[in-house]
DOKE-459047 format. One record per residue (C-alpha): residue in three letters; x, y, z. Coordinates in steps of 0.1 Angstrom, whole numbers, padded with zeros to 4 digits, always signed. Example, Ala and Ser with C-alpha at 12.3 -4.5 7.8 and 13.67 -1.06 7.14 Angstrom:
# residues 2
ALA+0123-0045+0078/SER+0137-0011+0071/
//
This chain:
# residues 528
MET+0002-0004+0004/HIS+0014+0034-0009/ILE+0000+0063+0012/ASP+0012+0103-0003/LEU+0011+0121+0034/ARG+0005+0153+0015/ASP-0031+0139-0001/SER-0039+0116+0033/ASP-0056+0122+0068/VAL-0039+0089+0088/PRO-0032+0105+0124/ARG-0019+0073+0132/LEU-0002+0042+0117/GLU+0012+0009+0134/GLY+0037-0018+0123/ASP+0060-0041+0133/VAL+0089-0023+0121/ALA+0092+0011+0110/VAL+0118+0025+0082/ILE+0127+0057+0086/GLY+0144+0061+0045/ALA+0134+0041+0011/GLY+0175+0045-0001/ALA+0196+0013-0008/ALA+0196+0004+0031/GLY+0159+0011+0040/LEU+0146-0010+0009/THR+0169-0038+0011/LEU+0162-0042+0052/ALA+0121-0040+0044/ARG+0120-0064+0019/ARG+0139-0091+0041/LEU+0118-0084+0070/ILE+0085-0085+0049/GLU+0099-0118+0041/GLY+0105-0129+0076/GLY+0067-0123+0085/ARG+0069-0088+0097/SER+0049-0061+0087/VAL+0070-0027+0077/LEU+0061+0013+0078/LEU+0086+0023+0052/LEU+0087+0066+0053/GLU+0102+0086+0026/SER+0108+0120+0031/GLY+0102+0122-0007/GLY+0078+0113-0029/LEU+0085+0089-0059/ASP+0106+0110-0077/TYR+0129+0149-0071/GLU+0111+0175-0061/ALA+0132+0208-0063/ALA+0103+0217-0025/THR+0116+0183-0011/ALA+0156+0192-0019/ASP+0153+0221-0002/LEU+0154+0202+0028/ASN+0187+0191+0023/ARG+0201+0225+0019/GLY+0228+0233+0050/PHE+0261+0248+0055/THR+0295+0242+0056/GLN+0332+0249+0064/GLY+0364+0235+0069/GLN+0377+0208+0036/ASP+0354+0220+0008/TYR+0328+0199+0000/TYR+0297+0200-0021/PRO+0263+0221-0019/LEU+0245+0200+0007/GLU+0217+0202-0010/ASP+0230+0185-0040/SER+0254+0160-0018/ARG+0222+0136-0014/LEU+0189+0129-0033/ARG+0154+0131-0011/PHE+0130+0105-0027/LEU+0120+0070-0035/GLY+0156+0050-0042/GLY+0177+0079-0030/THR+0211+0089-0042/THR+0214+0053-0061/ALA+0190+0071-0085/ILE+0225+0083-0095/TRP+0247+0064-0085/GLY+0276+0054-0108/GLY+0277+0015-0101/ARG+0311+0007-0084/VAL+0308-0026-0063/ALA+0338-0038-0040/GLU+0345-0055-0008/LEU+0359-0041+0021/ASP+0397-0056+0029/PRO+0402-0076+0057/ILE+0429-0050+0073/ASP+0396-0024+0071/PHE+0382-0039+0094/GLU+0412-0044+0126/LYS+0418-0021+0149/ARG+0450-0005+0134/ASP+0476+0011+0160/TRP+0489+0042+0137/VAL+0448+0045+0129/PRO+0429+0060+0159/HIS+0393+0056+0169/SER+0396+0024+0143/GLY+0387-0012+0141/TRP+0347-0026+0137/PRO+0330-0044+0164/PHE+0330-0077+0141/GLY+0356-0089+0117/PRO+0351-0096+0077/GLU+0341-0135+0085/VAL+0309-0121+0102/VAL+0301-0099+0072/ALA+0313-0125+0043/PRO+0279-0142+0040/TYR+0259-0110+0035/TYR+0287-0098+0008/ARG+0273-0129-0015/GLU+0236-0122-0006/ALA+0244-0088-0011/ARG+0258-0094-0047/ARG+0231-0112-0060/LEU+0208-0080-0052/LEU+0229-0062-0078/ASP+0232-0088-0104/LEU+0267-0099-0099/PRO+0286-0136-0095/ASP+0287-0150-0056/ASP+0323-0152-0058/TRP+0348-0123-0068/PRO+0366-0124-0102/GLU+0400-0126-0111/PRO+0415-0097-0122/ALA+0425-0102-0158/PRO+0459-0108-0168/SER+0477-0072-0179/LEU+0505-0055-0170/LEU+0498-0048-0137/ASP+0506-0083-0128/ARG+0545-0073-0130/LEU+0541-0052-0097/ASP+0550-0065-0064/PRO+0521-0080-0051/GLY+0531-0076-0014/VAL+0536-0039-0026/ILE+0510-0031-0048/THR+0479-0050-0054/HIS+0453-0049-0080/GLN+0418-0058-0085/ASP+0387-0047-0099/TRP+0356-0028-0095/LEU+0325-0047-0105/ILE+0298-0021-0120/ASP+0264-0029-0109/PRO+0244-0033-0150/LYS+0215-0018-0138/PHE+0205+0023-0138/ASP+0181+0031-0110/ARG+0180-0003-0092/PHE+0164+0010-0059/GLY+0135+0034-0082/HIS+0104+0031-0080/ALA+0094+0009-0109/ALA+0122-0017-0102/GLN+0110-0022-0068/ARG+0071-0023-0075/ALA+0067-0056-0062/LEU+0079-0048-0028/PHE+0054-0019-0028/GLU+0028-0038-0039/HIS+0033-0063-0008/PRO+0004-0069+0017/ARG+0027-0066+0044/LEU+0047-0029+0033/THR+0033+0003+0037/LEU+0050+0029+0015/VAL+0045+0066+0034/THR+0061+0092+0009/HIS+0065+0128+0018/ALA+0070+0119+0052/THR+0094+0135+0074/VAL+0097+0125+0106/ARG+0105+0158+0132/GLU+0115+0134+0159/ILE+0116+0098+0172/VAL+0100+0101+0208/VAL+0118+0084+0233/ALA+0096+0073+0266/ALA+0098+0094+0295/ASP+0118+0071+0313/GLY+0145+0072+0284/GLY+0145+0034+0281/SER+0129+0030+0245/ILE+0115+0047+0217/THR+0074+0050+0214/ARG+0067+0068+0179/LEU+0079+0086+0160/ASP+0064+0122+0151/VAL+0058+0126+0114/THR+0050+0161+0089/THR+0050+0174+0057/PRO+0062+0205+0048/GLU+0026+0219+0047/GLY+0023+0211+0076/LYS+0003+0172+0078/ALA+0014+0152+0104/THR+0014+0117+0119/GLN+0024+0092+0143/VAL+0041+0062+0139/VAL+0037+0029+0164/ALA+0057+0000+0159/HIS+0078-0024+0177/ASP+0116-0012+0164/PHE+0123+0015+0147/VAL+0152+0017+0125/LEU+0170+0049+0110/ALA+0185+0048+0077/ALA+0188+0081+0063/GLY+0221+0086+0055/GLY+0253+0096+0068/LEU+0240+0134+0072/GLU+0207+0129+0083/ASN+0207+0096+0106/PRO+0227+0127+0127/ARG+0206+0150+0120/LEU+0171+0133+0134/LEU+0193+0122+0164/LEU+0208+0154+0171/ALA+0172+0171+0167/SER+0150+0146+0186/ARG+0157+0168+0221/SER+0119+0164+0241/VAL+0136+0138+0262/MET+0174+0138+0261/PRO+0188+0174+0257/ALA+0215+0167+0241/GLY+0201+0144+0216/ILE+0193+0106+0214/GLY+0224+0083+0216/ASN+0244+0107+0223/ASP+0253+0107+0262/HIS+0291+0107+0250/ASP+0289+0138+0228/LEU+0293+0111+0195/VAL+0263+0115+0171/GLY+0277+0135+0142/ARG+0312+0129+0149/PHE+0339+0112+0128/PHE+0322+0125+0090/MET+0339+0105+0067/GLU+0343+0107+0028/HIS+0370+0093+0005/PRO+0384+0124-0010/HIS+0395+0128-0045/GLY+0427+0140-0060/ARG+0457+0143-0086/GLY+0485+0120-0073/GLY+0504+0129-0101/HIS+0512+0114-0135/VAL+0530+0083-0154/VAL+0553+0096-0181/ALA+0558+0061-0206/PRO+0564+0055-0240/ALA+0535+0056-0264/GLY+0536+0014-0262/THR+0537+0016-0225/ALA+0512+0042-0227/TRP+0487+0024-0246/LYS+0492-0013-0225/LEU+0486+0009-0191/ILE+0452+0026-0202/GLN+0438-0010-0216/ALA+0448-0021-0177/PHE+0427+0005-0165/GLN+0398+0007-0191/LYS+0366-0001-0178/HIS+0358-0031-0201/GLN+0328-0057-0201/ALA+0329-0095-0181/GLY+0298-0112-0192/SER+0264-0093-0178/PHE+0292-0065-0163/GLU+0314-0043-0161/LYS+0349-0040-0147/ALA+0375-0015-0141/ALA+0410-0020-0127/LEU+0428-0001-0095/VAL+0457-0002-0077/ARG+0458-0004-0036/PRO+0487-0003-0010/ALA+0493-0039-0001/GLU+0485-0048+0034/ARG+0519-0055+0044/LEU+0529-0022+0031/GLN+0499-0005+0050/ARG+0514-0020+0081/ALA+0555-0012+0071/GLU+0547+0026+0060/ARG+0515+0028+0088/ILE+0492+0042+0063/LEU+0460+0040+0055/ASN+0440+0018+0026/SER+0433+0040-0006/ALA+0423+0032-0044/LEU+0445+0046-0072/ALA+0441+0042-0106/VAL+0457+0055-0141/ALA+0431+0072-0165/VAL+0436+0101-0194/ARG+0431+0135-0177/PRO+0438+0168-0190/ALA+0470+0182-0171/ALA+0471+0199-0137/GLY+0462+0234-0144/GLY+0451+0227-0180/ARG+0412+0228-0195/GLN+0386+0208-0194/PRO+0378+0191-0231/VAL+0347+0206-0248/LEU+0325+0175-0245/THR+0335+0170-0209/SER+0327+0207-0203/ALA+0297+0207-0221/TYR+0282+0176-0200/LEU+0292+0191-0164/ALA+0274+0217-0177/ALA+0245+0201-0185/LYS+0247+0181-0153/HIS+0245+0210-0130/ARG+0217+0227-0150/PHE+0192+0198-0154/GLU+0177+0187-0122/PRO+0177+0146-0117/THR+0138+0145-0122/ARG+0132+0110-0141/ARG+0140+0129-0172/GLY+0172+0140-0161/ARG+0179+0108-0150/ALA+0173+0093-0184/ALA+0194+0118-0202/TRP+0219+0107-0177/ARG+0215+0074-0184/ALA+0213+0075-0223/TYR+0253+0098-0219/LYS+0267+0063-0195/SER+0250+0042-0224/ALA+0266+0059-0249/GLY+0297+0058-0230/ARG+0292+0016-0226/ALA+0287+0015-0259/LEU+0319+0035-0270/ARG+0338+0016-0246/ARG+0327-0021-0263/ALA+0336-0004-0301/VAL+0368+0011-0298/GLY+0384-0003-0264/PRO+0409+0021-0251/LEU+0420+0034-0281/MET+0402+0067-0281/TRP+0417+0072-0245/TRP+0452+0066-0260/LEU+0453+0088-0292/ARG+0440+0116-0265/ALA+0467+0107-0246/GLN+0490+0114-0274/ARG+0476+0149-0275/GLN+0495+0180-0256/GLY+0480+0192-0228/ASN+0465+0158-0215/GLU+0483+0130-0196/LEU+0482+0096-0176/ALA+0471+0109-0145/LEU+0469+0090-0110/VAL+0429+0092-0099/LEU+0432+0086-0062/ARG+0400+0076-0043/ALA+0414+0080-0011/GLU+0406+0062+0027/GLN+0401+0090+0053/ALA+0411+0085+0089/PRO+0385+0086+0116/ASN+0385+0118+0131/PRO+0358+0132+0157/ASP+0365+0167+0149/SER+0352+0160+0113/ARG+0315+0162+0122/VAL+0279+0171+0117/THR+0263+0195+0141/LEU+0230+0215+0139/HIS+0227+0253+0131/GLU+0212+0272+0161/THR+0190+0291+0141/GLU+0181+0280+0112/ARG+0152+0257+0101/ASP+0141+0238+0073/ALA+0104+0241+0058/THR+0092+0208+0084/GLY+0106+0230+0114/LEU+0141+0204+0115/PRO+0176+0227+0126/ARG+0198+0228+0092/ILE+0228+0206+0095/VAL+0263+0228+0095/LEU+0290+0202+0079/ASP+0326+0206+0092/TRP+0347+0179+0069/ARG+0380+0177+0083/LEU+0411+0157+0067/SER+0445+0146+0088/PRO+0477+0145+0081/LEU+0477+0110+0082/ASP+0456+0114+0052/THR+0480+0132+0032/ARG+0507+0110+0042/SER+0489+0077+0031/ALA+0484+0093-0003/ALA+0519+0101-0010/ALA+0530+0067+0004/LEU+0503+0051-0024/VAL+0517+0071-0051/GLY+0555+0066-0041/ALA+0548+0029-0040/PHE+0533+0029-0071/GLY+0559+0047-0090/GLU+0591+0027-0075/GLU+0571+0002-0089/ILE+0564+0010-0124/GLY+0600+0017-0124/ARG+0611-0015-0113/ALA+0588-0031-0142/GLY+0604-0012-0169/LEU+0565+0008-0170/GLY+0576+0043-0168/ARG+0581+0070-0141/ILE+0561+0089-0119/GLU+0558+0124-0115/GLU+0541+0131-0082/ALA+0517+0162-0078/ALA+0535+0187-0057/TRP+0509+0186-0029/LEU+0519+0154-0015/SER+0557+0164-0003/ASP+0546+0196+0013/PRO+0539+0186+0050/SER+0528+0219+0056/GLN+0499+0213+0027/SER+0464+0200+0029/TRP+0440+0177+0008/VAL+0444+0192-0025/SER+0415+0182-0050/ASP+0415+0187-0089/ALA+0382+0199-0106/LEU+0396+0182-0139/VAL+0411+0148-0125/SER+0371+0137-0118/ILE+0335+0145-0124/HIS+0335+0145-0084/PRO+0365+0164-0077/LEU+0356+0164-0039/GLY+0348+0134-0029/GLY+0321+0106-0039/TYR+0293+0113-0025/HIS+0303+0090+0006/HIS+0291+0101+0042/MET+0305+0079+0066/GLY+0304+0073+0104/THR+0287+0103+0115/THR+0269+0073+0142/ARG+0298+0050+0148/MET+0296+0010+0157/ALA+0314-0002+0187/THR+0312-0027+0213/GLU+0310+0002+0242/PRO+0290+0034+0244/ARG+0319+0058+0248/HIS+0333+0048+0217/GLY+0301+0044+0192/VAL+0270+0053+0191/ALA+0257+0020+0180/ASP+0262-0017+0186/GLY+0277-0040+0163/PHE+0238-0049+0150/GLY+0232-0012+0144/ARG+0215-0009+0174/VAL+0219+0023+0192/HIS+0230+0018+0229/GLY+0208+0021+0254/LEU+0177+0019+0238/PRO+0164-0019+0225/ASN+0138-0007+0200/LEU+0164+0019+0181/TRP+0186+0002+0149/ILE+0207+0025+0125/ALA+0212+0017+0089/GLY+0239+0027+0063/SER+0269+0039+0061/SER+0269+0062+0089/LEU+0271+0030+0112/PHE+0311+0025+0099/PRO+0336+0031+0120/THR+0362+0036+0090/GLY+0354+0035+0058/GLY+0376+0015+0040/TRP+0391+0020+0003/ALA+0358+0006-0011/ASN+0326+0026-0024/PRO+0305+0019+0007/THR+0268+0007-0012/LEU+0280-0033-0015/THR+0288-0026+0028/ILE+0256-0009+0031/LEU+0235-0041+0014/ALA+0256-0066+0035/LEU+0252-0049+0070/ALA+0213-0042+0061/LEU+0207-0079+0056/ARG+0226-0085+0083/GLN+0203-0063+0105/ALA+0171-0076+0092/ASP+0184-0109+0105/ARG+0190-0098+0137/LEU+0153-0081+0137/LEU+0137-0111+0130/GLY+0155-0131+0158/ARG+0175-0150+0135/PRO+0213-0162+0145/
//
């Protein structure tokens, strides 16, 4: 059943589980729960498609490291930001779960063996193979795997996988009630502070309802999850789960940057482009990347990160005309169904071109003056308690919720780790006779903070990956939620999504979000 709260008068809704947020985490949870016999109320602040007025609820303020406008950094409608997700899929490495003594505040409350079976299930949700395929043979095999490892991202082959059309069977299930234009104004705590009693829900126009359930799951993303916990202050003045001032802290992204460029003969350049080019592998695509091997991370005491070689305009140069036109169109058109269709058409055309010409187009472009084989960094960020989300003291959105302030802060370890990865990769390609690297100057300047470059990626600042703001930990003094995502001290309030991540690791978070949602749903269903 679907209820649009703008057009309905429903003073009270009841179900077994209320899920706040209909993005990848919320939808995955909802499906698992109804399959297990639970009735689910799925609350989505937006509608079935993009609306500018609803998007304005995302608006906020940024300080610290430059970041995207917050109203553009996530999508508030059915399916969430996955509606424009690029589809990169990867698993965290075993070391990403460890407490690393050189990474303060690191360590997950469980190891990789716990999430491994859920990773396999999550891949099936994305129509990807159960087992991670081995990388195709390439000149990257010449690198010492004890220093630099190489593997592939898998690319989800389906656009808008979590949108309304793709999820229709879920929304028609008799045990699921989808409520759109339903913004949770407050998570209401019992007077004794021991449980959640209801959700107060509203529309910007003032229509309201109350939602009552046995369990409540907050799955609204890494910015909205802490926002709602901090804003729910009628019983707990500091906000829910915030006894130790941890809600909103440890905001992490995967910062992007240019690590320098490769200088290599034309023949070697061709092979490098070929090695890193996206290519078809059955029903899905793959794309190669390199990372610091676990041995190197331990020896150099650095973070885990991803690095790829791609043809880009040289630092300080100019964007190609077609890329500039695409970026201009991207910023001009809203991500409505029609706008997303145009984006999908662009992406599909790119796939078709890659199949037709392989790396030839990029190799030819690399020969032109003004282009280079750039090192594209997608880095892990160390957990930093001063990198955080807080509430603005006076500014509120149309529903009355305080707007957020994002203070994104990186640390010297982030830059040093990127420099070590670039340096090790340079040594390895030199040893293998594949050319040499000219390192970006900012990596060797100890006084320099992280430097982004608009010419190296269409997402130059980061991956739109909002992580860490309601982190998991076994003890309340170290985290907001336990290892299953249940808020410490509140047995019927759960959190889903990448805001739970204690560390971000190197991998894009979507697959891990899905895996944790499946595991959490099993816990809610009482499964071992």
